[in-house]
VOSENU-859282 format. One line per 3 residues: number of its first residue (from 0); their letters; for each residue x negated, y, z of C-alpha. Coordinates in steps of 0.001 Angstrom, whole numbers. Example, Ala and Ser with C-alpha at 12.3 -4.5 7.8 and 13.67 -1.06 7.14 Angstrom:
residues 2
0> as> -12300/-4500/7800 | -13670/-1060/7140
//
This chain:
residues 540
0> xxx> 45900/64350/87591 | 42309/65565/87757 | 39917/65573/84785
3> xxx> 36103/65370/84682 | 35057/66116/81099 | 36646/63309/79105
6> xxx> 37402/61024/82058 | 40773/60838/83716 | 41266/59948/87388
9> xxx> 44760/58582/87373 | 45683/56175/90163 | 44411/54817/93501
12> xxx> 44383/51478/95409 | 43257/50113/98802 | 40282/47856/99447
15> xxx> 40652/44651/101396 | 38198/41804/101593 | 38936/38539/99822
18> xxx> 40209/37496/96376 | 40906/40014/93610 | 43905/40416/91280
21> xxx> 45048/43328/89135 | 47858/44579/86952 | 48344/47886/85248
24> xxx> 49225/49425/88609 | 48428/46517/90982 | 46106/46795/93973
27> xxx> 43502/44213/94909 | 44131/42617/98250 | 42802/39980/100600
30> xxx> 44744/36752/100769 | 48061/37390/102557 | 47575/41174/102764
33> xxx> 50368/43581/101879 | 49879/46478/99456 | 49392/49831/101135
36> xxx> 48139/52222/98483 | 48357/52674/94742 | 45145/51936/92810
39> xxx> 42673/54452/91445 | 41390/54198/87886 | 38964/56078/85703
42> xxx> 38883/56059/81897 | 35668/57174/80226 | 34921/57426/76508
45> xxx> 31224/57160/75765 | 29527/57256/72397 | 29612/53469/72050
48> xxx> 31741/52134/74904 | 35162/52664/76458 | 35293/52080/80217
51> xxx> 38462/51474/82179 | 37397/51235/85833 | 39828/50211/88579
54> xxx> 38862/50543/92239 | 40573/51210/95610 | 40575/54459/97520
57> xxx> 37178/54054/99107 | 36781/54029/102889 | 33429/54260/104642
60> xxx> 32029/50806/105446 | 34931/48868/103824 | 33872/46417/101064
63> xxx> 35331/47221/97650 | 35690/45518/94301 | 35182/47681/91184
66> xxx> 36839/46210/88068 | 35024/47588/85009 | 36744/46776/81702
69> xxx> 34350/47505/78836 | 35295/47794/75158 | 33025/48375/72149
72> xxx> 34529/51439/70451 | 33277/50546/66973 | 35180/47261/66694
75> xxx> 37624/47104/69611 | 36024/43961/71035 | 35247/43292/74713
78> xxx> 31658/43365/75984 | 30896/39655/76301 | 27400/39624/77755
81> xxx> 24794/41699/79540 | 24662/43444/82920 | 26320/46427/84596
84> xxx> 25051/48583/87468 | 27383/50926/89344 | 25732/53899/91058
87> xxx> 27630/56017/93606 | 25289/58506/95152 | 22315/56495/96429
90> xxx> 24258/53212/96506 | 23763/50679/93691 | 25981/47669/92955
93> xxx> 24791/45417/90125 | 26143/42346/88334 | 24083/40261/85912
96> xxx> 26971/39044/83753 | 30681/39637/83189 | 33114/37518/85179
99> xxx> 34801/36935/81850 | 34818/38677/78482 | 35073/42412/78937
102> xxx> 35261/42411/82762 | 32401/43228/85142 | 33056/43312/88919
105> xxx> 30409/45105/91011 | 31080/44796/94777 | 29903/46607/97895
108> xxx> 30658/49236/100534 | 29670/52863/100921 | 27917/53795/104218
111> xxx> 29009/57424/104514 | 32058/59555/103598 | 31845/62386/101101
114> xxx> 31924/63159/97400 | 29284/61479/95245 | 28347/61463/91583
117> xxx> 29072/58110/89972 | 27880/56401/86821 | 27925/52932/85267
120> xxx> 24832/51683/83446 | 25626/48997/80855 | 22948/46877/79179
123> xxx> 24180/44433/76532 | 23289/43123/73090 | 26534/44690/71872
126> xxx> 25835/48182/73236 | 23769/50030/75826 | 25072/53179/77462
129> xxx> 25242/55117/80712 | 28777/56307/81456 | 29386/59283/83730
132> xxx> 32230/58623/86209 | 32436/62133/87574 | 33023/62621/91296
135> xxx> 33752/59580/93494 | 35377/60238/96884 | 34612/58092/99965
138> xxx> 37044/58653/102842 | 36117/58622/106523 | 39149/56526/107622
141> xxx> 42146/54559/106423 | 44439/57404/107427 | 42555/59849/105254
144> xxx> 42683/57367/102381 | 46471/56965/102878 | 47017/60716/102715
147> xxx> 44870/60965/99566 | 46841/58134/97947 | 50154/59821/98730
150> xxx> 48873/63128/97371 | 47696/61499/94121 | 50935/59575/93601
153> xxx> 53251/61010/90981 | 56009/60142/88552 | 55189/58010/85540
156> xxx> 54881/60153/82394 | 57793/59966/79916 | 57622/57415/77088
159> xxx> 54814/55566/78886 | 53731/52249/77363 | 51771/49822/79590
162> xxx> 49361/47827/77423 | 46719/45709/79128 | 43119/45426/78036
165> xxx> 43405/41719/77164 | 45979/42207/74357 | 44025/45274/73233
168> xxx> 40964/43069/72775 | 42967/40390/70970 | 44315/43014/68562
171> xxx> 40838/44621/68271 | 42533/47934/68934 | 40707/50984/67613
174> xxx> 41060/54576/68806 | 40364/57894/67091 | 39926/61344/68563
177> xxx> 42251/64101/67373 | 40005/66833/66010 | 39848/70021/63994
180> xxx> 39253/69236/60364 | 39137/70867/56962 | 41722/69153/54787
183> xxx> 42121/69450/51061 | 45556/70311/49762 | 46232/67823/47007
186> xxx> 48671/67454/44161 | 49647/63793/43767 | 50443/62671/40227
189> xxx> 50987/59217/38702 | 48254/57914/36475 | 46649/54950/34787
192> xxx> 43214/53542/34088 | 42014/53519/30481 | 38831/52681/28613
195> xxx> 36927/55832/27562 | 36618/56764/23928 | 33754/54888/22325
198> xxx> 33768/52166/24997 | 36098/49815/23120 | 35614/48476/19596
201> xxx> 37315/46111/17156 | 35049/44140/14794 | 36572/43415/11371
204> xxx> 35015/42064/8142 | 34684/44485/5182 | 35519/41612/2812
207> xxx> 37679/38530/3007 | 36214/35068/3128 | 35294/32141/5354
210> xxx> 34134/32812/8941 | 30778/31195/9744 | 28691/30988/12908
213> xxx> 25875/33514/13512 | 22171/32542/13606 | 22643/31436/17239
216> xxx> 24971/28702/15963 | 27945/29592/18227 | 30642/32233/17972
219> xxx> 30897/34451/21092 | 33671/33500/23508 | 36003/35665/25559
222> xxx> 34170/37076/28575 | 30706/36766/27033 | 28383/39785/27113
225> xxx> 27030/40944/23758 | 24312/43472/22906 | 24463/46448/20592
228> xxx> 23777/45285/17029 | 24053/41575/17896 | 25318/39444/14996
231> xxx> 28593/37943/16208 | 29526/35983/13077 | 28951/35703/9339
234> xxx> 31505/35928/6544 | 31074/34061/3288 | 32956/36282/797
237> xxx> 35278/34800/-1781 | 33614/36573/-4747 | 33478/35925/-8449
240> xxx> 30278/35344/-10428 | 29764/39033/-11402 | 30180/40185/-7791
243> xxx> 27770/37529/-6520 | 25216/38476/-9186 | 25412/42112/-8112
246> xxx> 25001/41154/-4448 | 22033/38933/-5230 | 20515/41788/-7212
249> xxx> 20952/44157/-4267 | 19452/41557/-1953 | 16425/41100/-4229
252> xxx> 15973/44876/-4400 | 16004/45016/-612 | 13363/42265/-376
255> xxx> 11100/44058/-2851 | 11470/47310/-930 | 10581/45490/2268
258> xxx> 7437/44111/634 | 6440/47621/-523 | 6819/48965/3006
261> xxx> 4748/46154/4511 | 2030/46624/1866 | 1989/50403/2487
264> xxx> 1581/49822/6224 | -1422/47585/5599 | -3031/50107/3268
267> xxx> -2494/52941/5775 | -4170/50917/8503 | -7171/50270/6216
270> xxx> -7458/53989/5371 | -7403/54840/9083 | -10257/52433/9781
273> xxx> -12300/53912/6922 | -11636/57491/8141 | -12730/56575/11688
276> xxx> -16013/55072/10397 | -16645/58075/8123 | -16032/60553/10961
279> xxx> -18416/58582/13189 | -21112/58546/10423 | -20840/62307/9750
282> xxx> -20971/63007/13505 | -24280/61142/13861 | -25761/62901/10833
285> xxx> -24648/66249/12234 | -26501/65560/15465 | -29678/64918/13410
288> xxx> -29076/68025/11277 | -28460/65970/8108 | -24838/67104/7537
291> xxx> -22956/70374/7600 | -20178/71651/9868 | -17860/71696/6855
294> xxx> -18455/67986/6204 | -17612/67170/9843 | -14404/69257/9682
297> xxx> -13381/67436/6488 | -13958/64052/8155 | -11834/65112/11149
300> xxx> -9070/66248/8781 | -9132/62989/6820 | -8888/61040/10100
303> xxx> -5848/63039/11249 | -4122/62499/7873 | -4805/58755/8069
306> xxx> -3317/58567/11551 | -160/60364/10399 | 219/58087/7361
309> xxx> -167/54974/9538 | 2356/56242/12084 | 4909/56896/9318
312> xxx> 4279/53497/7744 | 4689/51705/11066 | 8033/53429/11715
315> xxx> 9275/52399/8294 | 8013/48864/8909 | 9884/48763/12236
318> xxx> 13110/49929/10547 | 12791/47299/7833 | 12126/44565/10389
321> xxx> 15222/45693/12333 | 17351/45527/9187 | 15956/42103/8334
324> xxx> 16799/40881/11832 | 20340/42277/11541 | 20729/40547/8178
327> xxx> 19851/37302/9970 | 19938/35329/6770 | 22999/37162/5495
330> xxx> 21887/36659/1904 | 20566/33496/456 | 16908/33570/-447
333> xxx> 17260/31161/-3316 | 19642/31009/-6280 | 22829/29111/-5368
336> xxx> 22582/29779/-1622 | 25815/31250/-137 | 25890/35011/376
339> xxx> 26980/35946/3922 | 28036/39299/5360 | 27082/39770/9040
342> xxx> 29593/41064/11614 | 27522/43062/14145 | 28588/44392/17551
345> xxx> 28977/48201/17300 | 28703/48573/21107 | 27335/46561/24024
348> xxx> 29929/45047/26332 | 32119/42028/26996 | 34137/40181/24389
351> xxx> 37786/40472/25461 | 39431/38949/22397 | 38432/36465/19681
354> xxx> 40841/36014/16763 | 39082/33426/14634 | 37200/30108/14565
357> xxx> 34307/28930/12437 | 35551/27814/9012 | 38768/29841/9162
360> xxx> 39657/32337/6447 | 39669/36011/7396 | 41208/38957/5566
363> xxx> 39438/42280/4982 | 39996/44617/7931 | 41590/41915/10102
366> xxx> 40353/42076/13740 | 38065/39152/14604 | 36491/40365/17862
369> xxx> 37381/43047/20385 | 34602/44326/22668 | 35010/46394/25832
372> xxx> 32342/48233/27823 | 33903/48922/31257 | 30791/50384/32922
375> xxx> 32615/53727/32834 | 36345/54173/33305 | 38781/57032/32818
378> xxx> 41581/57933/35222 | 44372/59717/33358 | 47290/61480/35014
381> xxx> 50243/63603/33953 | 50781/66967/35682 | 54179/68660/35537
384> xxx> 54169/71844/33515 | 55308/73662/36664 | 52072/72608/38428
387> xxx> 49692/73417/35578 | 48558/76615/37316 | 47239/74520/40219
390> xxx> 44765/72574/38024 | 43467/75274/35729 | 40220/75670/37697
393> xxx> 39054/72104/36968 | 39472/70800/40545 | 38048/67640/42009
396> xxx> 40224/64603/42649 | 40490/61253/44380 | 41875/58179/42650
399> xxx> 43876/55414/44332 | 44840/52101/42756 | 47709/50047/44179
402> xxx> 45982/46805/43208 | 42862/47804/45187 | 44228/48893/48591
405> xxx> 41793/50567/50936 | 39533/51878/48167 | 39208/55574/47298
408> xxx> 37461/56683/44134 | 35830/60114/44043 | 36550/61219/40502
411> xxx> 34313/63445/38430 | 34654/65308/35188 | 34302/63600/31838
414> xxx> 31857/66262/30604 | 29557/68672/32475 | 31210/67711/35753
417> xxx> 34569/69112/34643 | 37736/67088/34075 | 39477/67165/30743
420> xxx> 42688/69186/30928 | 44975/68869/27934 | 45937/71821/25798
423> xxx> 49490/70747/24998 | 52485/69961/27219 | 54191/66758/26115
426> xxx> 57579/67662/24677 | 59415/64657/26129 | 57892/64339/29632
429> xxx> 57081/68042/30112 | 53676/67078/31509 | 50037/67893/30786
432> xxx> 47280/65289/30497 | 44345/65432/32967 | 41437/63033/32749
435> xxx> 38616/62090/35145 | 35830/59513/35054 | 34029/57119/37422
438> xxx> 31105/54742/37198 | 32472/51191/37380 | 29312/49235/38127
441> xxx> 31071/46442/40040 | 33779/46033/37389 | 36563/46139/39999
444> xxx> 38589/48748/38096 | 40241/47389/34955 | 41803/49317/32080
447> xxx> 45584/49191/32288 | 45799/49411/36100 | 48331/51810/37596
450> xxx> 46799/54619/39632 | 47506/57774/41607 | 45493/60962/41211
453> xxx> 45186/63202/44273 | 44027/66478/42721 | 42528/69090/45025
456> xxx> 44355/72438/44988 | 42617/74219/47893 | 41254/73853/51432
459> xxx> 43314/73979/54639 | 41917/74335/58164 | 43851/71975/60439
462> xxx> 43454/72674/64149 | 44471/69078/64918 | 44168/66128/62546
465> xxx> 44347/62370/63066 | 43774/59352/60796 | 46857/58418/58825
468> xxx> 46552/54897/60294 | 47547/56352/63672 | 50975/57386/62373
471> xxx> 53647/54770/63080 | 57138/55261/61690 | 59887/54782/64270
474> xxx> 63439/54950/62929 | 62169/57005/60021 | 60269/59496/62166
477> xxx> 56451/59728/62528 | 55038/58847/65960 | 51638/58167/67486
480> xxx> 50455/56397/70638 | 48057/58406/72812 | 45897/56628/75394
483> xxx> 46448/58281/78780 | 44249/55761/80544 | 42744/52404/79686
486> xxx> 45982/50435/80085 | 48580/53162/79617 | 49701/54808/76369
489> xxx> 52310/57430/75647 | 54539/57555/72598 | 54514/60990/70951
492> xxx> 56882/62280/68277 | 54907/64089/65585 | 55402/67028/63295
495> xxx> 53003/66525/60430 | 51444/69010/58040 | 48967/68689/55192
498> xxx> 47667/65278/54225 | 44237/64616/52751 | 43434/61015/51933
501> xxx> 43120/59099/55186 | 43697/62166/57444 | 46843/64128/58239
504> xxx> 47432/67402/60071 | 49434/67288/63318 | 51408/70481/63846
507> xxx> 52977/69207/67069 | 52709/66106/69224 | 48996/65516/69803
510> xxx> 46367/67820/71269 | 42786/68128/70123 | 40498/65738/72025
513> xxx> 43202/63156/72780 | 42685/59587/71631 | 45261/57879/69426
516> xxx> 45569/54217/68503 | 44729/53504/64846 | 44125/49835/64088
519> xxx> 46608/47978/66237 | 48940/50979/66679 | 51895/48867/65543
522> xxx> 51121/46350/68322 | 51348/49211/70827 | 54771/50008/69354
525> xxx> 55822/46402/70017 | 54561/46801/73574 | 56799/49851/73932
528> xxx> 59787/47776/72810 | 58910/44890/75166 | 56908/46200/78142
531> xxx> 57196/42922/80050 | 55366/41071/77258 | 52340/43381/77103
534> xxx> 52158/45177/80428 | 52529/42364/82963 | 49927/41853/85655
537> xxx> 46768/39921/84914 | 44549/37969/87259 | 40825/38547/87567
//
């Protein structure tokens, strides 16, 4: 087996004029012709395309068919449209469209023997790329081609799995390159998702009484968003005459105070206007020499004092207006009107529980609403006391949730970028609490979900690593399927090392630079169990 960079020249076949057919090791013959040589194939991995090219041992002047199977590496789909041009030395063989999905068949003969550089130029809406084929040999005679075919022939590699391009395309098979990679050693601990402190609140009335609707006329429902300070409901207390009189007195005192603040704001604004006019008058007189510098300084000072007084008055006015809005008619403005205590939302969020209806009686301290703000979420885990030394440096972590497969959450600290690490080991479980946080803008993570925390405990340089999706368990042992050529895989038994999220170290079984099946790897395993079902010949 000869290699040219990342291409593999694996097999060889004869060229005869006429119709074309192919299998994983079938030659392409004229009608009625007998096979004479094994086929030749080249597998090339480009940046965007995978090429599996089958062609006969080339003989000078003999027409040849070149079967170019093209796969889009990003999605495992065949190239369905576009053109392909095969260049061998100065010769060019072009086709304007695939014969069928994924298969282009340039045809032609080479005029002279020798070794020539080859490449395939693909132009398609799906991908455009020029693929280097390495060295292409053109023989001077059939006898020379026969000897080359015999020399290239060899035993089939052990644990070989024929798997044609057509089922690969149906499965949208994906491949990954084994590579060197820095993996994080991680401590895996069970965990759960909880609402952070201050992000959940229960709203209860300070007094008992009858529950009434807020100024909006409707009690909030479960799932409804509420704002900070929003009046959720009113409570009409069951109070005696002395209590009501005291409440009315407090309400009247509040109204009088509000009037004083509003009057003070108006007076401050008037004083500011007067100070501005006085400063302007003194300034003009000063220009004409009819006032002194001291008089101008005094006018400037009076203006500054007036501005400060107005600013203070406006802030007080704003506070009073906010309180009035929060009261929302909580107290009756006329004798005999019912006194009502507002129930305001202490946080912004979603109502997750409502425990009352308008007109129902409520007891003091009884929960009426429960509000949850899930824009931030905590991941909490329990670390064994024997592993506490591994997390003392406030390491980073990744969170996984069984209910959200395929999603990884990069966790951060709850304060200053550092996780919270408990100070006490639980006496019953012998574990220590660790806590991380995430932003939950899409609301996908819900408090109460079960989780796993993968806590980083150090870096590990893996000379060979593959995606975890490439590992297929076979009778309890890890295996992977390495592509030897476009339609031939090899089953490899693996010895695995460190695991980091979606990547795992391979201590033995796969070499760096080899390509392993990831998505669709289990289908390759089925092909290994039933070669006749997946590796039979296919007609072109």
